[in-house]
C-alpha positions in Angstrom: 10.1 7.3 -23.9 10.9 10.4 -22.0 13.0 10.9 -18.9 10.1 10.2 -16.6 8.9 7.1 -18.3 10.5 4.6 -15.9 9.0 6.4 -12.9 5.5 6.2 -14.4 5.7 2.7 -15.8 6.9 1.3 -12.5 3.6 2.4 -11.0 1.1 1.5 -13.6 0.9 -2.1 -12.6 -0.6 -1.1 -9.3 -2.9 1.5 -10.6 -6.6 1.7 -10.1 -9.0 3.6 -12.4 -12.4 5.1 -11.6 -14.4 7.7 -13.5 -14.4 10.1 -10.5 -10.7 9.8 -9.9 -7.6 7.9 -10.7 -5.4 6.1 -8.2 -1.9 5.1 -9.4 0.6 4.6 -6.6 3.5 6.8 -7.9 6.8 6.2 -6.1 7.3 8.8 -3.4 11.0 8.1 -3.5 11.3 8.7 -7.3 9.3 11.9 -7.0 11.1 13.1 -3.9 7.9 13.1 -1.8 8.2 12.6 1.9 5.9 9.9 3.3 3.4 11.3 5.8 4.6 10.6 9.4 1.1 9.7 10.6 -2.1 8.3 9.0 -4.4 11.1 7.8 -7.9 11.3 9.1 -10.1 13.1 6.5 -13.2 12.4 8.6 -15.1 10.9 5.8 -18.9 10.9 6.4 -20.6 7.6 5.3 -22.4 8.2 2.0 -25.7 7.3 3.6 -25.9 8.8 7.0 -28.5 8.0 9.7 -29.3 11.7 9.9 -30.5 11.8 6.3 -34.0 11.0 7.5 -34.1 14.4 9.3 -33.3 16.4 6.2 -36.3 18.4 4.7 -37.5 16.8 1.6 -38.4 18.3 -1.8 -39.9 16.9 -5.0 -38.6 17.1 -8.6 -41.6 17.5 -10.9 -39.4 17.0 -14.0 -36.7 14.4 -14.3 -35.2 13.8 -17.7 -32.4 11.6 -19.1 -31.8 11.9 -22.8 -28.9 10.1 -24.7 -26.4 12.7 -25.9 -25.2 11.9 -29.5 -22.0 13.9 -29.2 -20.5 11.7 -26.5 -19.3 12.6 -23.0 -18.3 16.2 -22.4 -14.9 16.6 -20.7 -15.6 20.2 -19.8 -16.5 20.9 -16.2 -18.2 24.1 -17.4 -21.0 22.0 -18.7 -22.4 21.1 -15.3 -25.2 23.3 -14.2 -26.2 23.6 -10.5 -27.1 27.3 -10.0 -27.1 28.3 -6.4 -30.3 30.4 -6.8 -31.9 28.2 -9.5 -34.6 25.6 -9.3 -32.9 22.7 -11.1 -29.8 20.5 -11.5 -28.6 19.8 -15.0 -25.7 18.1 -16.7 -24.8 18.4 -20.4 -23.5 15.2 -22.0 -22.3 13.6 -18.9 -22.2 10.0 -17.8 -24.8 8.9 -15.2 -21.8 8.4 -12.9 -21.4 12.2 -12.8 -24.9 12.5 -11.3 -24.0 9.7 -8.8 -20.9 11.6 -7.9 -23.0 14.7 -7.1 -25.3 12.7 -4.9 -22.6 10.9 -2.9 -19.4 12.9 -2.9 -18.7 14.5 0.5 -15.6 15.8 2.2 -13.4 13.0 0.7 -12.7 12.1 -2.9 -15.4 9.9 -4.4 -15.0 6.1 -4.9 -17.3 3.6 -6.4 -17.4 0.1 -7.8 -19.9 -2.5 -9.0 -21.6 -0.2 -11.6 -22.4 -1.5 -15.1 -20.3 -0.2 -17.9 -23.0 2.1 -19.4 -23.0 4.2 -16.1 -19.5 5.4 -17.0 -19.6 5.3 -20.8 -23.0 6.5 -22.0 -23.5 10.3 -22.2 -26.8 11.9 -21.1 -28.5 15.3 -21.0 -29.8 15.3 -17.5 -32.3 17.7 -16.0 -34.1 17.6 -12.6 -36.4 20.5 -12.0 -37.7 21.3 -8.5 -41.5 21.4 -8.0 -42.7 25.0 -7.8 -44.0 24.6 -4.2 -40.5 23.4 -3.1 -38.3 26.0 -4.8 -38.0 28.2 -1.8 -36.9 25.2 0.4 -34.4 24.1 -2.3 -32.8 27.5 -2.4 -32.2 27.5 1.3 -30.5 24.1 1.2 -26.7 23.8 1.3 -24.9 21.7 -1.2 -24.7 18.6 1.1 -28.5 18.7 1.6 -29.0 19.0 -2.1 -26.8 16.0 -2.6 -29.3 14.0 -0.5 -32.2 15.1 -2.6 -30.4 13.9 -5.7 -29.7 10.5 -4.0 -33.5 10.2 -3.4 -34.1 11.1 -7.1 -31.7 8.3 -8.2 -33.3 5.8 -5.9 -36.8 6.7 -7.3 -36.0 7.1 -11.0 -33.1 4.6 -11.6 -33.8 2.3 -8.6 -30.2 2.9 -7.4 -29.2 0.8 -4.5 -25.8 1.0 -2.9 -24.0 -0.2 0.2 -20.7 1.0 1.6 -17.5 -0.6 2.7 -14.4 0.8 4.4 -11.0 0.0 3.2 -7.4 1.5 3.2 -6.2 3.3 0.1 -3.2 5.3 -0.9 -3.6 9.0 -1.4 -1.7 12.3 -1.2 -2.0 15.0 1.3 -1.5 18.6 0.0 0.6 20.3 2.6 2.8 23.3 3.0 6.4 22.8 2.1 9.3 23.8 4.4 9.5 27.6 4.2 5.7 27.9 3.9 3.3 28.7 1.1 4.2 31.3 -1.5 0.6 32.2 -2.6 -1.1 35.5 -3.4 -4.4 35.8 -1.5 -7.4 36.8 -3.5 -9.0 40.2 -2.8 -12.7 40.7 -3.3 -13.6 42.2 -6.6 -10.1 41.9 -8.2 -9.6 40.6 -11.7 -6.5 39.2 -13.4 -5.5 39.8 -17.0 -3.6 37.0 -18.6 -1.3 37.2 -21.6 -3.5 37.2 -24.7 -6.1 39.3 -23.0 -8.2 36.7 -21.1 -9.5 38.2 -17.9 -10.2 36.2 -14.8 -13.1 37.5 -12.8 -14.1 36.1 -9.4 -13.7 32.4 -9.0 -12.2 31.5 -12.3 -9.6 29.3 -14.1 -8.1 29.5 -17.6 -5.6 27.3 -19.3 -2.6 29.3 -20.5 -1.3 26.2 -22.4 -2.5 22.6 -22.7 -0.4 21.8 -19.6 -0.7 25.0 -17.4 -3.6 26.9 -15.9 -4.1 30.2 -14.1 -6.3 30.2 -11.1 -8.1 33.0 -9.3 -10.0 32.9 -6.0 -9.4 29.2 -5.5 -9.4 27.4 -2.2 -6.8 24.7 -1.4 -9.7 22.2 -1.0 -10.7 22.9 -4.7 -7.1 22.6 -5.8 -6.7 19.2 -4.0 -9.8 17.9 -5.8 -8.5 19.0 -9.2 -5.1 17.5 -8.6 -6.6 14.1 -7.7 -7.6 13.8 -11.4 -4.1 14.6 -12.6 -1.5 13.0 -10.3 -2.8 9.4 -10.3 -4.1 9.3 -6.7 -6.7 11.1 -4.6 -5.6 14.3 -2.9 -6.9 15.8 0.3 -6.2 19.3 1.6 -4.1 19.3 4.8 -2.5 22.7 4.3 -4.5 24.4 7.0 -5.0 27.4 4.6 -8.6 28.7 4.7 -8.3 31.5 2.3 -8.7 31.8 -1.5 -5.7 32.4 -3.7 -4.4 33.4 -7.2 -1.7 31.3 -8.8 -0.4 29.6 -11.9 0.3 25.9 -11.9 1.3 23.1 -14.2 -2.1 21.5 -14.7 -2.7 19.3 -17.8 -6.2 19.7 -19.1 -6.5 16.0 -19.7 -7.0 13.6 -16.8 -4.3 11.1 -16.1 -5.2 7.6 -17.4 -2.5 4.9 -16.6 -4.1 2.7 -19.2 -3.6 5.2 -22.0 -0.9 4.4 -24.7 1.0 7.6 -23.8 0.8 7.2 -20.0 4.6 7.1 -19.8 4.6 10.7 -21.2 2.6 12.0 -18.2 3.1 15.6 -17.0 2.8 14.5 -13.3 6.5 15.3 -12.5 6.0 18.9 -13.7 3.0 19.2 -11.4 5.1 18.3 -8.4 7.8 20.8 -9.5 5.2 23.5 -10.0 3.7 22.9 -6.6 7.1 23.3 -5.0 7.4 26.8 -6.5 4.2 27.7 -4.7 5.6 26.4 -1.4 3.3 23.3 -1.5 4.0 19.6 -1.8 2.2 16.3 -1.8 2.9 13.7 0.9 2.1 10.0 0.4 -0.2 8.4 3.0 -2.6 5.5 3.5 -6.1 6.3 4.7 -9.1 4.3 5.8 -12.0 5.5 3.6 -15.6 4.8 2.6 -16.3 3.3 -0.8 -19.7 3.0 -2.5 -20.6 -0.4 -4.0 -23.5 -0.3 -6.5 -25.9 -3.2 -5.9 -28.4 -2.2 -8.6 -29.2 0.7 -11.1 -31.6 0.8 -13.9 -30.8 2.3 -17.3 -32.6 5.7 -17.8 -35.8 5.5 -19.8 -36.0 8.0 -22.8 
């Protein structure tokens, strides 16, 4: 058991696990994190908004779910949602990944009530927009496209959900005393890493199993990635609106408090690495929306 084991083990009993994120209340005292002075307000939009009916509609003329024999892919690079394309696709992902796309908004996604296969069975998923609707699809922003995928899930898998609001523990990503120490990204620049790997545009590369180099990354994107690795949802409250280049302790594997080696977590190194960038995580409790699955049918081959 390493020097951080007692810190991690003390929190595992209160941990919560969910496929789109992991919530483990890590002791803010043990980690040296200052509690937030006031409750955060991430302004979460209800997953099913009244205004949804006003959104222009499109049709998918091909919707396919095929079981993937190789199992669930852990690589985020295997999701395909091209901005100028005419389809949404996932390679070897659980159906919960498609639900996350459909319902995730400004706040980290939460869900309960789904059958086990939704999280555990891997599928090749493709939804192709009908030719007459491609122009409309390409003009839609991501939030509108999410609603189209919700409609698809309701039609093809008979997905029915309701929402509840409840408090939960999370972290706020904020600037540390002295301010951020981040290099702002400049349009067109590239970064050459040791070993010759070149980062171009919005890009990330692991320099070791526990550290990654980022280029052209927003703080909101960083917060989303951190939520998978520090045992609790993270929301960006830095106030920084730019995109930045930096290197950060960032284990490639998501933190699972139920894993046999959970006490060897690299979470403390993440906090230390954030401090070097002039950033920190503050503990807070937030009222947030949660999706409860009432019904979903298994995809037909």
